[in-house]
C-alpha beads as a LAMMPS data file, in Angstrom:
LAMMPS data file: protein, C-alpha beads

284 atoms
283 bonds

1 atom types
1 bond types

-500.0 500.0 xlo xhi
-500.0 500.0 ylo yhi
-500.0 500.0 zlo zhi

Masses

1 110.0

Atoms # bond

1 1 1 234.862 95.610 -278.152
2 1 1 235.788 92.401 -280.603
3 1 1 235.820 89.467 -278.870
4 1 1 238.180 86.551 -278.967
5 1 1 237.635 82.847 -277.485
6 1 1 240.878 81.002 -277.595
7 1 1 240.728 77.135 -276.859
8 1 1 243.528 75.730 -274.793
9 1 1 244.312 72.233 -273.336
10 1 1 247.389 71.029 -271.369
11 1 1 249.287 70.231 -274.857
12 1 1 252.678 71.770 -276.131
13 1 1 250.386 74.697 -278.172
14 1 1 248.317 75.793 -275.197
15 1 1 250.973 78.756 -274.815
16 1 1 250.966 79.204 -278.800
17 1 1 247.404 79.544 -278.765
18 1 1 247.751 82.217 -275.818
19 1 1 250.367 84.014 -277.664
20 1 1 248.952 84.354 -280.824
21 1 1 245.729 85.515 -278.971
22 1 1 247.655 88.032 -277.430
23 1 1 249.019 89.692 -280.219
24 1 1 245.310 89.834 -281.573
25 1 1 243.923 91.125 -278.656
26 1 1 246.584 93.790 -278.181
27 1 1 246.546 94.783 -282.161
28 1 1 242.973 95.217 -282.018
29 1 1 241.827 96.174 -278.131
30 1 1 240.029 93.436 -278.027
31 1 1 238.831 91.047 -275.107
32 1 1 239.781 86.672 -274.542
33 1 1 237.977 84.687 -273.277
34 1 1 239.990 81.685 -272.305
35 1 1 238.340 78.563 -272.344
36 1 1 239.057 74.831 -271.316
37 1 1 236.849 72.072 -272.138
38 1 1 236.655 68.835 -270.280
39 1 1 236.306 66.368 -271.786
40 1 1 233.268 63.141 -271.436
41 1 1 236.075 60.796 -271.769
42 1 1 237.895 63.054 -268.900
43 1 1 235.166 62.125 -266.614
44 1 1 234.252 58.216 -266.711
45 1 1 235.488 55.032 -266.927
46 1 1 235.128 53.171 -270.498
47 1 1 231.548 51.654 -269.878
48 1 1 231.663 47.740 -270.808
49 1 1 228.833 44.798 -270.222
50 1 1 229.494 43.333 -266.902
51 1 1 226.200 40.892 -267.394
52 1 1 226.752 37.298 -266.821
53 1 1 230.787 37.783 -265.733
54 1 1 230.384 38.235 -262.272
55 1 1 227.984 37.147 -259.696
56 1 1 225.849 39.774 -258.365
57 1 1 227.403 40.900 -255.092
58 1 1 230.637 41.585 -256.971
59 1 1 229.449 43.538 -259.484
60 1 1 227.460 45.728 -257.442
61 1 1 230.766 46.231 -255.146
62 1 1 232.476 47.083 -258.421
63 1 1 230.161 49.131 -259.856
64 1 1 230.449 51.238 -256.319
65 1 1 233.838 51.424 -257.053
66 1 1 233.922 52.470 -260.601
67 1 1 231.186 55.172 -259.623
68 1 1 233.639 56.571 -256.653
69 1 1 236.803 56.054 -259.103
70 1 1 234.835 58.577 -261.830
71 1 1 233.764 61.221 -258.677
72 1 1 237.810 61.343 -258.101
73 1 1 238.453 62.020 -261.787
74 1 1 235.979 64.166 -262.379
75 1 1 237.498 66.576 -259.308
76 1 1 240.770 66.089 -260.277
77 1 1 239.808 66.992 -264.235
78 1 1 238.005 70.133 -262.686
79 1 1 240.917 71.108 -260.584
80 1 1 243.430 70.642 -263.676
81 1 1 241.188 72.455 -265.683
82 1 1 241.353 75.959 -263.329
83 1 1 244.490 75.429 -263.380
84 1 1 244.892 75.579 -267.034
85 1 1 242.095 78.494 -267.392
86 1 1 243.553 80.366 -264.432
87 1 1 247.086 80.215 -266.071
88 1 1 246.049 81.237 -269.555
89 1 1 244.304 84.479 -268.189
90 1 1 247.235 85.218 -266.217
91 1 1 249.520 84.525 -269.203
92 1 1 247.262 87.092 -271.201
93 1 1 247.336 89.772 -268.734
94 1 1 250.730 89.704 -268.749
95 1 1 250.988 90.339 -272.368
96 1 1 248.703 93.201 -272.158
97 1 1 245.338 91.877 -273.501
98 1 1 243.070 94.583 -271.936
99 1 1 239.931 92.302 -270.705
100 1 1 240.640 88.253 -270.478
101 1 1 238.080 85.846 -268.837
102 1 1 238.583 82.254 -267.755
103 1 1 235.987 79.563 -268.411
104 1 1 235.433 76.073 -268.018
105 1 1 233.248 73.633 -269.618
106 1 1 232.300 70.130 -269.417
107 1 1 231.285 68.105 -272.732
108 1 1 232.214 68.450 -276.222
109 1 1 234.022 71.108 -277.523
110 1 1 232.136 71.624 -280.736
111 1 1 228.794 72.280 -277.988
112 1 1 231.222 74.904 -276.712
113 1 1 232.080 76.665 -279.878
114 1 1 228.337 76.924 -280.490
115 1 1 227.446 77.879 -277.195
116 1 1 230.364 80.659 -276.980
117 1 1 231.403 82.148 -280.660
118 1 1 227.408 83.682 -280.708
119 1 1 229.045 86.878 -278.968
120 1 1 232.881 86.027 -280.783
121 1 1 234.779 87.564 -283.778
122 1 1 237.753 85.171 -283.774
123 1 1 238.250 81.527 -282.470
124 1 1 241.559 80.477 -281.912
125 1 1 242.828 76.472 -281.718
126 1 1 246.120 74.838 -281.943
127 1 1 246.848 72.955 -285.017
128 1 1 247.444 70.012 -282.536
129 1 1 245.692 68.948 -278.985
130 1 1 246.689 66.433 -276.317
131 1 1 245.298 63.829 -277.387
132 1 1 247.287 64.183 -281.089
133 1 1 249.483 61.876 -282.225
134 1 1 252.673 63.872 -283.275
135 1 1 253.395 61.736 -286.377
136 1 1 254.471 64.611 -289.028
137 1 1 251.988 66.105 -290.446
138 1 1 249.154 64.576 -288.387
139 1 1 246.446 67.391 -287.046
140 1 1 244.445 67.119 -284.223
141 1 1 240.515 65.871 -284.185
142 1 1 239.263 68.534 -282.750
143 1 1 240.302 71.070 -285.617
144 1 1 238.168 69.691 -288.305
145 1 1 235.653 69.652 -285.794
146 1 1 235.624 73.197 -285.127
147 1 1 236.850 74.299 -288.414
148 1 1 233.534 72.865 -289.502
149 1 1 231.137 74.068 -286.643
150 1 1 232.280 77.623 -286.374
151 1 1 230.426 80.709 -288.277
152 1 1 233.439 82.840 -287.626
153 1 1 237.328 83.205 -288.254
154 1 1 239.268 80.208 -286.992
155 1 1 242.972 81.080 -286.586
156 1 1 244.828 77.726 -285.645
157 1 1 248.109 78.496 -284.119
158 1 1 251.722 76.790 -285.293
159 1 1 253.535 75.382 -282.649
160 1 1 255.242 78.787 -282.035
161 1 1 254.208 82.271 -281.980
162 1 1 256.479 84.479 -284.305
163 1 1 255.812 88.373 -284.604
164 1 1 253.357 88.849 -287.416
165 1 1 255.005 91.246 -289.916
166 1 1 254.031 89.600 -293.723
167 1 1 250.804 87.763 -294.081
168 1 1 249.965 85.538 -297.428
169 1 1 246.454 85.032 -298.943
170 1 1 246.133 81.734 -301.106
171 1 1 243.166 83.278 -303.344
172 1 1 241.128 80.850 -305.127
173 1 1 238.599 83.103 -306.027
174 1 1 235.817 81.388 -304.311
175 1 1 233.476 83.017 -301.855
176 1 1 235.281 82.143 -298.558
177 1 1 238.827 83.678 -300.043
178 1 1 237.299 86.749 -300.665
179 1 1 236.087 86.848 -297.236
180 1 1 238.956 87.158 -296.407
181 1 1 239.694 89.969 -298.270
182 1 1 237.059 92.224 -297.072
183 1 1 238.166 91.022 -293.442
184 1 1 241.348 92.295 -293.987
185 1 1 240.700 95.590 -295.876
186 1 1 237.705 96.592 -293.608
187 1 1 239.346 94.992 -290.416
188 1 1 242.763 96.377 -287.944
189 1 1 244.738 93.646 -287.722
190 1 1 246.513 93.095 -290.832
191 1 1 247.411 97.324 -290.699
192 1 1 250.772 97.959 -291.646
193 1 1 251.381 94.705 -292.213
194 1 1 252.944 93.390 -295.961
195 1 1 250.360 91.268 -298.028
196 1 1 251.360 88.720 -300.346
197 1 1 248.358 87.136 -302.640
198 1 1 248.696 83.965 -304.159
199 1 1 247.204 81.705 -307.111
200 1 1 247.853 78.455 -307.886
201 1 1 247.383 77.754 -311.519
202 1 1 247.928 79.312 -315.268
203 1 1 248.282 82.770 -315.628
204 1 1 245.281 83.470 -317.951
205 1 1 243.761 86.743 -318.402
206 1 1 241.149 85.241 -316.039
207 1 1 242.864 84.549 -313.409
208 1 1 245.231 87.801 -313.236
209 1 1 242.192 89.687 -313.780
210 1 1 240.331 88.552 -310.865
211 1 1 243.766 88.156 -308.576
212 1 1 244.545 92.053 -309.235
213 1 1 240.971 92.801 -308.454
214 1 1 241.405 91.312 -305.526
215 1 1 244.556 93.109 -304.952
216 1 1 243.423 96.458 -305.251
217 1 1 240.459 96.231 -302.601
218 1 1 243.044 95.433 -300.194
219 1 1 245.780 98.338 -302.030
220 1 1 242.789 100.653 -301.625
221 1 1 242.666 100.010 -297.810
222 1 1 246.040 101.109 -297.882
223 1 1 247.828 97.804 -297.915
224 1 1 251.550 97.166 -299.865
225 1 1 250.478 93.909 -302.332
226 1 1 252.367 91.410 -303.985
227 1 1 250.954 89.430 -306.543
228 1 1 251.762 86.091 -307.584
229 1 1 250.340 83.283 -309.947
230 1 1 252.466 80.099 -310.501
231 1 1 251.021 76.898 -312.243
232 1 1 251.640 73.636 -310.002
233 1 1 249.853 72.104 -306.819
234 1 1 248.166 74.155 -304.665
235 1 1 249.834 73.088 -301.453
236 1 1 253.747 73.452 -303.265
237 1 1 253.284 76.646 -304.653
238 1 1 251.982 78.210 -301.242
239 1 1 254.385 76.328 -299.426
240 1 1 257.236 77.805 -301.460
241 1 1 255.938 81.338 -300.956
242 1 1 255.650 81.016 -297.527
243 1 1 259.173 80.437 -297.489
244 1 1 260.246 82.602 -300.158
245 1 1 258.671 85.498 -298.935
246 1 1 259.097 84.858 -295.449
247 1 1 255.367 85.001 -294.487
248 1 1 254.275 84.646 -290.669
249 1 1 250.771 84.379 -291.213
250 1 1 248.337 82.239 -294.258
251 1 1 245.435 83.754 -294.599
252 1 1 242.936 81.240 -296.963
253 1 1 239.088 79.889 -297.289
254 1 1 238.246 76.517 -295.570
255 1 1 236.671 75.769 -298.768
256 1 1 237.114 76.248 -302.374
257 1 1 234.976 76.286 -304.820
258 1 1 233.442 72.417 -304.585
259 1 1 232.051 71.836 -301.100
260 1 1 231.864 68.534 -302.171
261 1 1 235.783 68.243 -303.563
262 1 1 236.842 70.506 -300.345
263 1 1 235.851 68.851 -297.041
264 1 1 238.371 70.068 -295.033
265 1 1 240.511 66.588 -293.705
266 1 1 242.155 65.556 -297.120
267 1 1 241.795 68.885 -298.777
268 1 1 244.409 71.450 -300.144
269 1 1 243.449 73.487 -297.459
270 1 1 244.217 70.736 -294.780
271 1 1 247.315 70.241 -296.777
272 1 1 248.005 74.048 -296.453
273 1 1 247.602 73.475 -292.429
274 1 1 249.411 70.197 -291.988
275 1 1 252.335 71.361 -293.977
276 1 1 253.035 74.945 -293.800
277 1 1 254.878 75.210 -290.233
278 1 1 252.549 78.760 -290.078
279 1 1 249.729 80.090 -288.175
280 1 1 246.483 79.901 -290.605
281 1 1 243.480 81.890 -290.223
282 1 1 240.233 80.163 -292.146
283 1 1 237.358 81.571 -293.136
284 1 1 234.045 79.669 -294.334

Bonds

1 1 1 2
2 1 2 3
3 1 3 4
4 1 4 5
5 1 5 6
6 1 6 7
7 1 7 8
8 1 8 9
9 1 9 10
10 1 10 11
11 1 11 12
12 1 12 13
13 1 13 14
14 1 14 15
15 1 15 16
16 1 16 17
17 1 17 18
18 1 18 19
19 1 19 20
20 1 20 21
21 1 21 22
22 1 22 23
23 1 23 24
24 1 24 25
25 1 25 26
26 1 26 27
27 1 27 28
28 1 28 29
29 1 29 30
30 1 30 31
31 1 31 32
32 1 32 33
33 1 33 34
34 1 34 35
35 1 35 36
36 1 36 37
37 1 37 38
38 1 38 39
39 1 39 40
40 1 40 41
41 1 41 42
42 1 42 43
43 1 43 44
44 1 44 45
45 1 45 46
46 1 46 47
47 1 47 48
48 1 48 49
49 1 49 50
50 1 50 51
51 1 51 52
52 1 52 53
53 1 53 54
54 1 54 55
55 1 55 56
56 1 56 57
57 1 57 58
58 1 58 59
59 1 59 60
60 1 60 61
61 1 61 62
62 1 62 63
63 1 63 64
64 1 64 65
65 1 65 66
66 1 66 67
67 1 67 68
68 1 68 69
69 1 69 70
70 1 70 71
71 1 71 72
72 1 72 73
73 1 73 74
74 1 74 75
75 1 75 76
76 1 76 77
77 1 77 78
78 1 78 79
79 1 79 80
80 1 80 81
81 1 81 82
82 1 82 83
83 1 83 84
84 1 84 85
85 1 85 86
86 1 86 87
87 1 87 88
88 1 88 89
89 1 89 90
90 1 90 91
91 1 91 92
92 1 92 93
93 1 93 94
94 1 94 95
95 1 95 96
96 1 96 97
97 1 97 98
98 1 98 99
99 1 99 100
100 1 100 101
101 1 101 102
102 1 102 103
103 1 103 104
104 1 104 105
105 1 105 106
106 1 106 107
107 1 107 108
108 1 108 109
109 1 109 110
110 1 110 111
111 1 111 112
112 1 112 113
113 1 113 114
114 1 114 115
115 1 115 116
116 1 116 117
117 1 117 118
118 1 118 119
119 1 119 120
120 1 120 121
121 1 121 122
122 1 122 123
123 1 123 124
124 1 124 125
125 1 125 126
126 1 126 127
127 1 127 128
128 1 128 129
129 1 129 130
130 1 130 131
131 1 131 132
132 1 132 133
133 1 133 134
134 1 134 135
135 1 135 136
136 1 136 137
137 1 137 138
138 1 138 139
139 1 139 140
140 1 140 141
141 1 141 142
142 1 142 143
143 1 143 144
144 1 144 145
145 1 145 146
146 1 146 147
147 1 147 148
148 1 148 149
149 1 149 150
150 1 150 151
151 1 151 152
152 1 152 153
153 1 153 154
154 1 154 155
155 1 155 156
156 1 156 157
157 1 157 158
158 1 158 159
159 1 159 160
160 1 160 161
161 1 161 162
162 1 162 163
163 1 163 164
164 1 164 165
165 1 165 166
166 1 166 167
167 1 167 168
168 1 168 169
169 1 169 170
170 1 170 171
171 1 171 172
172 1 172 173
173 1 173 174
174 1 174 175
175 1 175 176
176 1 176 177
177 1 177 178
178 1 178 179
179 1 179 180
180 1 180 181
181 1 181 182
182 1 182 183
183 1 183 184
184 1 184 185
185 1 185 186
186 1 186 187
187 1 187 188
188 1 188 189
189 1 189 190
190 1 190 191
191 1 191 192
192 1 192 193
193 1 193 194
194 1 194 195
195 1 195 196
196 1 196 197
197 1 197 198
198 1 198 199
199 1 199 200
200 1 200 201
201 1 201 202
202 1 202 203
203 1 203 204
204 1 204 205
205 1 205 206
206 1 206 207
207 1 207 208
208 1 208 209
209 1 209 210
210 1 210 211
211 1 211 212
212 1 212 213
213 1 213 214
214 1 214 215
215 1 215 216
216 1 216 217
217 1 217 218
218 1 218 219
219 1 219 220
220 1 220 221
221 1 221 222
222 1 222 223
223 1 223 224
224 1 224 225
225 1 225 226
226 1 226 227
227 1 227 228
228 1 228 229
229 1 229 230
230 1 230 231
231 1 231 232
232 1 232 233
233 1 233 234
234 1 234 235
235 1 235 236
236 1 236 237
237 1 237 238
238 1 238 239
239 1 239 240
240 1 240 241
241 1 241 242
242 1 242 243
243 1 243 244
244 1 244 245
245 1 245 246
246 1 246 247
247 1 247 248
248 1 248 249
249 1 249 250
250 1 250 251
251 1 251 252
252 1 252 253
253 1 253 254
254 1 254 255
255 1 255 256
256 1 256 257
257 1 257 258
258 1 258 259
259 1 259 260
260 1 260 261
261 1 261 262
262 1 262 263
263 1 263 264
264 1 264 265
265 1 265 266
266 1 266 267
267 1 267 268
268 1 268 269
269 1 269 270
270 1 270 271
271 1 271 272
272 1 272 273
273 1 273 274
274 1 274 275
275 1 275 276
276 1 276 277
277 1 277 278
278 1 278 279
279 1 279 280
280 1 280 281
281 1 281 282
282 1 282 283
283 1 283 284
């Protein structure tokens, strides 16, 4: 059975992550691991240097109080984490997911991804987390770290789930987006959906040929595919088509042709995730 890993926290995006996981799980009969990671910052007081600040007796007393405080924080974080995971499991079961397991981890989310993704086919995470600044177009810090770490496709949930009827592939001809094309063509998740392939740039014979070749891979798999080439900045062209064509899911490579030029934050990929108010499925 296909397995999904859905990372959730106490943020507003947690329900959306679960709803996207439910869509995937019920569409392709996948199992879901609902994972909450308790960060190290949630378990210990901020360290600081007490040397020379207090007399020995006062210093020992304060350190004892801090240790007791940390133990209480750890206990509360565990209880809160279990509530988050249990609620997530129930939401997915009620949505019809065939198999759901809750997991609580302590440490760093990247460590959890490395541990759990070995048996997973898709990672799901919210666009922002609890610690994110909700200023416009700000991305959660863990998102970049997960995308950089994971070797599996990552589905970045938007703030609210909408039924998926149309998808758009931001096509640049690179190996990452070709992996996405093959995933769509050979998998079951996108079956029956209307597809759009969009290239930002000049409509040259080479660009048109590459775009139509990719579209034909999907057409051969039974998809109805529309192709578009439009000159302009990629994020603006893609965002415009996403609105005009009523797109519900954006698919793109996490990196373009140049890995150095296309590091996630600051790249076209990041601009897409920031500006398009839709879920984004990223392929490395």
